[in-house]
N, C-alpha and C positions, 0 to 999 in steps of 0.2 A: 133191768136184768142185771145183776151184779157181776156174774162171770160169763164171759162169752165162751164159745167152744174152743176158740183158739187159745185163750188164757188158761182154761181148764187143761187142755192138751199140753200146754207148755209146762205146767206144774207136774202133770203125770210123768212126762218124759224126765224132768229134773230129779224128781224124787222117787219114782218107781223103778222097779227092776227091769221092766219092758214098757213098750208104748201102750200095751193094753192092761197093765197093772193098776188098777184103780181101787182095789180093795185092801192093799197093804196099809199098815198103820201110818207109815210115814207120809204117803199120799193123802190120806183122810186128814191128818193133822195139818198139812200144807194147805189142803183146799178150805179147811174150816178157818184157818188163819187168814187166808185171803178174804173170805167172806166177813170175818170179824173186822178186818181193817176197812173194808168197804163201809160197813155199818157204822163204825166210829167217825168216818169222814161224813157220812149221811146226817149223824146227829148234830154235827156242828151248824148245820143249816136248819135242821128240823128238830128243835129242842123238845117240842111236845108230842113227838111220835112215840107214844108209850107201847103201843102194840108191837112195833119193831124192836123196841128196847127189850121187851120180854123174850122176843126171838133171839137177841143178841146174848142175853144172860143164858138161855138154854144152850147156844153154840159154845159159849165160854165153858159151861159146865161139861159138855160133851167133849171138848178138846182137852180138859183137864183130866177126865177119865182116860181117854186114849194116851195121853202123856204118862199117866201113872202106870198104865199097863206096859207101855214101852219101856219105862224105866225099870220095872220088875223083871221083863223078859230079856231085853238087850240094852244094857246100860251104854254101850258104845254108840249105838244108833241114836238113843236118847240124847246124849250130848252132842252129837253131830247135828241133829235136827234143831236143837235149841240154838246152836251157833249160827246155822244157815237161816233160820227164820228171825233171829234176833229176839228170842224170848228169854225172859229172865226167870230163873228158879233158884 
């Protein structure tokens, strides 16, 4: 299990407007980024796990779409989340 309840709640409180804010774009991007980081570490040990690699590529595409949406709607939040998560664009 990549994300425990505590890790997920920590991300939600950091990036969300409230403790129950799980649907905002920033929270979704942060949770997907956390899962992507877990999977990249997983592939260092399991190089031939191609089924999970497909899931990773789907997550990357989903995050890209959400970042594109956030950039179009609110540029300041987009720049802020790129800095906080250490993403490059």
